[in-house]
matplotlib code that plots the C-alpha trace (Angstrom):
import matplotlib.pyplot as plt

x = [118.0, 116.0, 113.0, 111.1, 110.5, 108.7, 104.9, 104.1, 104.7, 103.7, 104.2, 105.5, 106.2, 109.2, 108.2, 110.3, 111.3, 112.9, 115.6, 119.0, 121.4, 122.9, 119.5, 118.8, 116.7, 118.3, 119.6, 117.5, 114.3, 115.1, 114.6, 111.3, 110.2, 111.1, 109.0, 106.1, 106.5, 106.6, 103.5, 101.5, 102.6, 101.2, 98.0, 97.5, 97.8, 95.0, 97.1, 96.0, 98.7, 97.1, 98.1, 96.1, 97.8, 101.2, 100.5, 99.0, 100.3, 103.5, 105.3, 107.6, 110.8, 113.5, 116.7, 118.6, 118.1, 120.6, 120.5, 122.7, 122.4, 122.8, 121.9, 120.4, 116.7, 115.8, 112.7, 110.1, 111.1, 108.2, 109.4, 108.2, 109.0, 109.0, 108.6, 108.6, 109.1, 112.1, 112.2, 110.5, 112.4, 111.3, 111.0, 111.9, 111.2, 113.2, 111.8, 113.6, 112.9, 113.9, 113.4, 113.4, 112.7, 109.3, 109.5, 112.8, 113.3, 116.7, 117.5, 117.9, 118.5, 118.1, 117.0, 117.1, 115.4, 115.1, 112.1, 111.8, 108.6, 108.9, 106.7, 105.2, 106.0, 109.3, 110.8, 112.0, 111.6, 108.5, 107.5, 106.2, 102.4, 101.1, 98.5, 101.2, 103.3, 100.3, 99.3, 102.8, 103.5, 100.3, 101.1, 104.8, 104.6, 107.6, 109.9, 109.5, 109.5, 112.9, 114.4, 112.8, 115.2, 115.2]
y = [97.3, 97.5, 95.1, 97.2, 99.9, 97.5, 97.5, 95.7, 92.0, 89.5, 85.8, 83.9, 80.3, 79.3, 77.6, 74.8, 76.7, 79.5, 77.1, 77.1, 74.3, 74.7, 73.9, 77.4, 80.3, 82.0, 85.4, 87.2, 85.9, 87.6, 91.0, 89.7, 88.9, 92.5, 93.8, 91.6, 93.3, 96.8, 96.3, 94.7, 97.6, 100.2, 98.2, 97.7, 101.5, 101.9, 103.1, 101.8, 99.7, 99.1, 99.7, 102.9, 104.2, 103.3, 105.0, 108.2, 111.8, 110.8, 107.5, 106.1, 104.4, 102.6, 104.6, 102.4, 98.8, 97.4, 94.0, 92.4, 88.6, 87.2, 83.5, 81.1, 80.3, 76.7, 75.1, 74.4, 77.3, 79.8, 83.4, 86.7, 90.0, 93.0, 96.3, 100.0, 103.4, 104.7, 108.2, 110.6, 113.4, 116.1, 113.9, 110.4, 108.0, 105.0, 101.5, 99.2, 95.5, 92.4, 88.9, 86.4, 82.8, 83.1, 80.5, 81.4, 85.0, 84.1, 87.0, 85.9, 89.4, 93.1, 95.5, 99.3, 100.7, 104.4, 105.4, 108.6, 110.3, 111.5, 113.5, 111.1, 113.3, 115.0, 112.3, 115.0, 114.5, 115.9, 116.4, 113.4, 113.8, 115.1, 112.3, 109.7, 111.5, 111.8, 108.2, 106.9, 109.4, 108.3, 104.6, 104.8, 107.5, 108.5, 106.0, 107.8, 111.4, 110.7, 109.8, 112.3, 113.5, 116.1]
z = [105.8, 108.9, 108.6, 111.2, 108.6, 106.2, 106.4, 103.2, 102.4, 99.7, 99.9, 96.8, 95.9, 93.9, 90.6, 89.2, 86.1, 88.2, 89.3, 87.5, 86.9, 90.4, 91.9, 93.2, 92.1, 89.1, 90.2, 87.5, 89.1, 92.4, 90.5, 89.3, 92.8, 93.8, 90.9, 92.1, 95.5, 94.1, 91.9, 94.8, 97.1, 94.6, 94.1, 97.8, 98.3, 95.8, 92.9, 89.5, 87.8, 84.4, 80.7, 80.8, 83.9, 82.6, 79.4, 80.9, 80.7, 82.5, 83.0, 85.7, 84.6, 86.6, 86.7, 89.1, 90.2, 92.7, 94.3, 97.0, 97.1, 100.6, 100.4, 97.8, 97.6, 96.7, 95.2, 97.8, 100.1, 100.7, 100.1, 101.4, 99.7, 101.9, 100.1, 101.0, 99.6, 101.5, 100.1, 97.7, 96.0, 93.6, 90.5, 91.8, 94.6, 96.0, 96.7, 99.0, 99.1, 101.0, 99.7, 102.6, 103.2, 104.8, 107.6, 109.2, 107.8, 106.2, 103.9, 100.3, 98.8, 99.3, 96.6, 96.0, 92.9, 92.0, 89.8, 88.0, 86.8, 83.1, 80.8, 78.3, 75.3, 76.1, 78.3, 80.7, 84.5, 86.0, 89.7, 91.6, 91.7, 95.0, 95.1, 95.0, 97.6, 99.9, 99.7, 100.3, 103.2, 104.9, 104.6, 105.4, 108.1, 110.1, 108.4, 105.1, 106.5, 108.2, 104.8, 102.5, 99.8, 97.0]

ax = plt.figure().add_subplot(projection="3d")
ax.plot(x, y, z, "-o")
ax.set_aspect("equal")
plt.show()
């Protein structure tokens, strides 16, 4: 993943209970860090992420969540989570994320997650709302437009 495309970042601290018996961050926690990045991304774009917004007329579900582990993270290392929407299709959009050690930029993991908009009642895919598309396109600019998918 090209770091130059990422315009959103959030800093995190590793907590002692996130460490496994090997003395490194448990692999499952890396996915949680990516989720923190995605939620903060949406909030920073001005999108409501509340129980009411999640339980509205439609809902967004994760259809794919892929992670590549590059190096271990250890207690005491400050982390930075870089997040972006890489593409928006007809009914789905794709987040990309990089978890890195904040001071040196050493990559801990890379994440790709595909999210699908569904009708709350039928569970069938529905078009990505234009308001969402517009906000993301404005924030991401050319980096998103070059990777737009159906």
